[in-house]
C-alpha positions in Angstrom: 28.2 13.4 -12.2 30.5 15.7 -13.9 31.3 15.6 -17.5 33.8 12.9 -17.0 30.8 10.5 -16.2 28.0 12.0 -18.1 27.4 8.9 -20.3 24.3 7.7 -22.0 23.6 4.4 -23.9 20.5 3.9 -26.1 20.1 0.6 -27.9 18.2 -2.6 -29.0 19.5 -6.2 -29.2 18.4 -9.6 -30.0 16.5 -10.0 -26.6 14.5 -6.7 -27.0 13.7 -6.6 -30.6 13.1 -8.9 -33.7 15.2 -9.0 -36.7 13.1 -6.8 -38.6 13.4 -3.9 -36.1 17.2 -4.5 -35.8 17.5 -4.4 -39.5 15.5 -1.0 -39.5 17.8 0.5 -37.0 21.0 -1.0 -38.4 23.7 1.6 -39.3 25.7 0.1 -42.2 29.6 0.2 -42.1 29.6 2.5 -45.2 27.4 5.1 -43.2 29.0 4.7 -39.8 31.7 7.5 -40.1 29.1 9.9 -41.4 26.6 9.1 -38.8 29.1 9.5 -36.0 30.3 12.8 -37.3 26.8 14.0 -37.2 26.2 12.8 -33.8 29.1 14.4 -32.0 28.5 17.8 -33.9 25.1 18.0 -32.1 25.0 20.7 -29.3 25.9 19.1 -26.0 27.5 15.7 -27.3 31.2 15.6 -26.5 32.0 12.0 -27.8 30.1 9.2 -29.3 30.4 5.5 -30.4 28.1 3.4 -32.5 28.2 -0.3 -32.2 26.0 -1.9 -34.9 26.0 -5.6 -35.6 23.4 -8.2 -36.8 22.3 -8.7 -33.1 22.6 -5.2 -31.6 22.5 -1.4 -32.4 23.9 0.8 -29.6 24.6 4.5 -29.5 26.9 5.7 -26.7 27.7 9.3 -25.8 29.3 11.5 -23.4 27.6 14.8 -23.0 28.6 18.1 -21.5 27.6 19.0 -17.8 23.9 19.4 -17.2 23.1 18.0 -20.7 20.5 15.3 -21.2 21.7 13.3 -24.0 18.9 10.8 -24.5 16.5 13.3 -26.4 19.4 14.3 -28.7 20.2 10.6 -29.4 16.7 9.7 -30.1 16.4 12.7 -32.5 19.7 11.7 -34.2 18.4 8.0 -34.6 15.0 9.3 -35.9 16.6 11.6 -38.6 19.2 9.0 -39.5 16.7 6.4 -40.2 14.0 8.8 -41.5 11.3 7.4 -39.1 9.3 8.0 -36.1 11.3 6.6 -33.4 8.2 6.4 -31.1 7.0 3.4 -33.3 10.1 1.3 -32.0 10.2 2.7 -28.4 9.3 -0.5 -26.5 12.3 -2.2 -28.1 14.9 0.3 -26.8 16.8 0.2 -23.5 18.6 3.1 -21.8 21.7 3.0 -19.6 23.0 6.0 -17.6 26.3 6.6 -15.9 27.5 3.6 -14.0 25.1 1.3 -15.9 26.8 2.2 -19.2 30.2 1.1 -17.7 28.9 -2.2 -16.6 26.9 -2.8 -19.8 29.8 -2.0 -22.2 32.0 -4.4 -20.2 29.5 -7.1 -20.4 29.0 -6.7 -24.1 32.8 -6.8 -24.8 33.2 -9.9 -22.8 30.5 -11.5 -24.8 28.2 -12.0 -21.7 25.4 -10.2 -23.5 25.6 -12.1 -26.8 23.2 -14.4 -28.4 25.9 -17.2 -28.0 27.4 -16.9 -24.6 31.3 -16.3 -25.0 31.4 -15.9 -28.8 34.5 -14.0 -29.8 33.1 -12.0 -32.7 31.7 -9.0 -30.7 35.3 -8.1 -29.4 36.4 -7.6 -32.9 33.2 -5.6 -33.8 33.8 -3.3 -30.8 37.5 -2.8 -31.9 36.3 -1.8 -35.4 33.6 0.5 -33.9 36.3 2.2 -31.7 38.6 2.5 -34.8 36.0 4.2 -36.9 35.0 6.6 -34.0 38.6 7.5 -33.4 39.2 8.1 -37.2 36.5 10.8 -37.4 37.4 12.5 -33.9 34.4 11.2 -32.2 36.3 9.7 -29.3 38.9 11.9 -27.4 38.2 11.8 -23.7 36.5 9.7 -20.9 34.4 7.7 -23.3 37.4 6.8 -25.3 39.2 5.5 -22.2 36.1 3.8 -21.2 36.0 1.8 -24.5 39.7 1.0 -24.2 39.0 -0.3 -20.7 36.1 -2.3 -21.9 38.5 -4.1 -24.4 41.0 -4.7 -21.6 38.3 -6.2 -19.4 37.1 -8.6 -22.2 40.7 -9.7 -22.6 41.0 -10.4 -18.8 37.7 -12.4 -18.9 39.2 -14.5 -21.8 42.6 -14.9 -20.1 41.2 -15.8 -16.5 38.1 -17.8 -17.6 37.2 -20.6 -20.1 34.1 -18.9 -21.4 35.0 -19.2 -24.9 37.0 -22.4 -24.9 34.2 -24.9 -25.5 32.4 -25.3 -28.8 28.7 -24.3 -28.8 27.8 -25.0 -32.4 27.5 -28.3 -34.1 30.1 -27.3 -36.5 32.5 -26.2 -33.9 31.7 -29.5 -31.9 33.0 -31.4 -34.8 36.3 -29.8 -34.9 36.6 -30.3 -31.2 35.9 -34.0 -31.5 38.3 -34.3 -34.4 41.1 -32.9 -32.2 40.4 -35.4 -29.5 40.6 -38.2 -32.0 43.7 -37.1 -34.0 45.5 -34.9 -31.5 45.9 -32.3 -33.8 44.7 -31.7 -37.4 47.9 -30.6 -39.3 48.0 -32.3 -42.7 44.7 -34.1 -42.3 42.5 -34.8 -45.3 38.7 -33.8 -45.5 36.1 -35.2 -47.6 32.7 -33.6 -47.8 30.0 -35.7 -49.1 26.8 -33.4 -49.8 27.6 -29.9 -50.1 25.1 -28.5 -47.5 25.7 -25.3 -45.6 26.5 -27.1 -42.4 29.2 -29.2 -44.2 30.6 -26.0 -45.5 31.0 -24.3 -42.1 32.4 -27.3 -40.5 34.9 -27.8 -43.2 35.8 -24.1 -42.9 36.5 -24.5 -39.2 38.6 -27.8 -39.8 40.7 -26.0 -42.3 41.5 -23.1 -39.9 42.5 -25.8 -37.5 45.1 -27.1 -39.6 43.5 -29.6 -42.0 45.4 -29.3 -45.4 43.3 -30.7 -48.3 39.7 -31.1 -49.1 37.6 -33.1 -51.5 33.9 -32.4 -52.3 31.5 -34.7 -53.7 27.8 -34.1 -54.5 25.0 -35.6 -56.5 25.0 -32.4 -58.3 28.6 -32.1 -59.8 28.2 -28.4 -60.4 27.6 -27.7 -56.7 30.6 -29.9 -55.8 32.8 -27.8 -58.2 31.4 -24.6 -56.6 32.2 -25.6 -53.2 35.5 -27.1 -53.8 36.4 -23.8 -55.5 35.5 -22.0 -52.1 38.2 -24.0 -50.5 40.9 -24.4 -53.3 39.9 -28.2 -53.2 39.0 -31.0 -55.5 35.6 -31.8 -56.7 34.6 -35.5 -57.3 31.7 -36.9 -59.1 29.4 -38.9 -56.9 30.3 -42.2 -58.5 34.1 -41.5 -57.9 33.5 -40.9 -54.2 34.0 -44.3 -52.8 37.2 -45.0 -54.8 38.9 -41.9 -53.4 37.6 -42.2 -49.9 40.6 -44.1 -48.5 42.4 -40.7 -48.5 39.9 -39.2 -46.0 40.9 -38.7 -42.3 37.8 -36.8 -41.7 34.6 -37.3 -43.7 31.5 -34.9 -43.4 28.5 -36.3 -44.6 25.3 -34.6 -45.1 23.2 -35.7 -48.2 19.5 -35.6 -48.8 19.4 -39.4 -49.3 16.8 -41.1 -47.2 19.1 -44.1 -46.5 22.6 -44.9 -45.5 25.1 -43.9 -48.2 28.2 -45.2 -46.1 27.9 -48.7 -44.9 29.8 -51.0 -42.7 31.5 -53.0 -45.3 32.6 -49.7 -47.1 34.4 -48.5 -44.1 36.0 -51.7 -43.5 37.3 -51.7 -47.1 38.5 -48.1 -46.8 40.4 -48.7 -43.6 42.2 -51.8 -45.0 43.4 -49.6 -47.9 44.5 -47.0 -45.2 46.5 -49.7 -43.4 44.0 -49.2 -40.5 44.7 -45.5 -40.0 41.8 -43.8 -38.1 38.8 -42.3 -39.9 36.4 -39.8 -38.4 32.8 -39.5 -39.8 30.7 -36.5 -39.0 27.1 -37.6 -39.9 25.1 -34.2 -40.1 22.2 -35.8 -42.0 18.7 -36.5 -40.9 17.8 -39.4 -41.8 21.3 -40.4 -41.1 23.8 -41.3 -43.9 26.3 -43.3 -41.9 25.3 -46.8 -40.8 25.6 -46.8 -37.0 27.4 -50.1 -36.9 30.4 -48.3 -38.5 31.2 -47.2 -34.9 32.0 -50.7 -33.8 34.8 -50.9 -36.4 38.2 -50.5 -34.8 39.6 -46.9 -35.6 36.3 -45.9 -37.1 34.5 -43.1 -35.3 31.1 -41.8 -36.1 29.1 -38.9 -34.5 25.6 -38.0 -35.7 23.9 -34.7 -35.1 22.5 -35.8 -31.8 25.9 -36.7 -30.5 27.2 -33.3 -31.5 24.0 -31.7 -29.9 25.0 -33.5 -26.5 28.5 -32.0 -26.9 27.1 -28.5 -27.5 24.7 -28.6 -24.6 27.4 -29.9 -22.1 29.8 -27.1 -23.4 27.0 -24.4 -23.1 26.6 -25.5 -19.4 30.4 -25.1 -19.0 30.2 -21.7 -20.5 27.4 -20.7 -18.1 29.5 -21.8 -15.0 32.6 -19.7 -16.4 30.1 -16.7 -17.0 29.6 -16.6 -13.0 33.3 -15.9 -12.5 33.3 -13.5 -15.7 30.5 -11.5 -13.9 32.7 -11.3 -10.8 35.6 -10.0 -12.8 33.3 -7.3 -14.4 32.0 -6.1 -11.1 35.6 -5.7 -9.8 36.5 -3.8 -13.2 33.4 -1.4 -12.8 34.4 -0.5 -9.4 38.0 0.1 -10.3 36.8 2.3 -13.1 34.4 4.3 -10.9 37.2 5.0 -8.5 39.7 6.1 -11.1 37.1 8.4 -12.7 36.0 9.7 -9.3 39.7 10.3 -8.4 40.3 12.4 -11.6 37.3 14.7 -10.3 38.6 15.0 -6.8 42.2 15.6 -7.4 41.7 18.9 -9.3 39.4 20.0 -6.4 42.0 19.2 -3.8 44.8 21.0 -5.6 42.5 23.9 -6.0 41.6 23.9 -2.4 45.3 23.8 -1.3 46.2 26.7 -3.7 43.2 28.8 -2.4 44.0 28.4 1.4 47.8 29.1 0.7 46.8 32.0 -1.4 44.9 33.5 1.6 47.8 32.7 3.9 50.3 34.5 1.8 48.0 37.5 1.3 47.5 37.8 5.0 51.3 37.6 5.5 51.8 40.4 3.0 49.1 42.6 4.7 51.0 42.3 8.1 54.4 42.6 6.4 55.0 46.0 8.2 54.0 44.6 11.6 56.3 41.6 11.3 59.3 43.6 10.2 60.9 43.6 13.5 60.8 39.9 14.2 64.0 37.9 14.0 64.5 35.2 11.3 63.6 32.5 13.9 60.5 34.3 15.0 59.3 34.9 11.4 59.8 31.2 10.5 57.9 30.3 13.9 55.0 32.4 12.7 55.3 30.8 9.1 55.1 27.4 10.8 52.1 28.5 12.9 50.1 29.6 10.0 50.9 26.6 7.8 49.9 24.3 10.9 46.5 26.1 11.3 45.9 25.9 7.4 46.9 22.1 7.5 44.2 21.5 10.2 41.7 23.3 8.5 42.1 21.6 5.1 42.6 18.1 6.8 38.9 17.4 7.1 37.5 18.4 3.6 40.4 16.4 1.9 39.7 13.4 4.0 36.1 13.5 3.2 37.0 14.1 -0.7 39.3 11.0 -0.7 37.0 8.7 1.2 34.1 9.6 -1.1 35.9 8.4 -4.1 33.6 6.1 -6.1 30.5 6.8 -3.9 27.2 8.1 -5.5 27.3 11.3 -3.7 30.9 12.1 -4.6 29.9 14.7 -7.3 27.6 16.7 -4.8 30.4 16.7 -2.1 32.9 18.1 -4.7 30.4 20.6 -5.8 29.7 21.7 -2.2 33.4 22.0 -1.2 34.1 24.2 -4.3 31.2 26.3 -3.4 32.1 26.9 0.3 35.7 27.7 -0.5 35.0 29.7 -3.6 36.9 27.6 -6.0 36.5 28.5 -9.6 36.6 25.9 -12.5 
């Protein structure tokens, strides 16, 4: 391919490399601009992009014509990380030309992520693009390809539901809460037991509109610490039951080996709430909420297994949506290839037309003296005859060039036409 398509990608991800290798190859945000500047100043490298996240490190380049970029990229990584890259060779994958386009579209659309359909990768790619642009590492065909990948990802989000269903227990809790309450605007959250999963679930609930949060923990200092994260209120453990009727949503995850919320507790709280609904998310093992609470009217209890079933069902839904997402990506890859190939073909067609017109005009000038005796009509007839001959000669090559757009043999066809007709670059 010509330089418009001389793309190479070298990378590792969560499928090919364990976390210790990904850590070793990681290029931190603070070092990213300097690394990109170094990469694109190496001989033969025209453009570059580095996507470095916890789950992948990928280096993309567009190289000059006839330049093999992979050795340059490997040397860059070895020098940047001060290591012998051969030690990590089994973990790396390589993509070239059309493969780069398809891979980048899949990555942007979260089809290559650890969690299918997760939205973070799109933001990470946008950030990588912004840094590369800021140091002048993207200014041509690779820049256009990254922008197209971002557009494809948006199309996948718009036309499929790949990111709609929750695939973590914390997100599943939010999804269930929305089903119970309709929306979460103004809802009050109680956290009993200040574990990490409770913190994540509370974060998602607050983002979805919940307005106030209370935190209680056997260690009061930990409750104060977590309440501070959310600008909430810390409660001592022995105050919890008294304040519980305020709760619309209760996330429970203590280390207690027994039920800390019992049937009679919830009956009392609901009476104090005038029977307004309460939703309990029991993330503890052993369970902290007595299962019979679920039998009380307007009390809803989901334990970790219930959340797991929601997650599994949603994962299957995402997998079904991914089939259509892959179709969209294949369509977009073909469109991109045709567009890039057209850009290669059009200059050749224009150069061919100019070259043959130049030959025709030169021949007219050469025979100017012999044509002097012709009338205006006769001269126009000769002009029309010469243009007609030229048009018939050029028709075949132009038809072949246009019909070959997007085909693997396109570049060699362009090169052949340019050579036969003596077209300069």
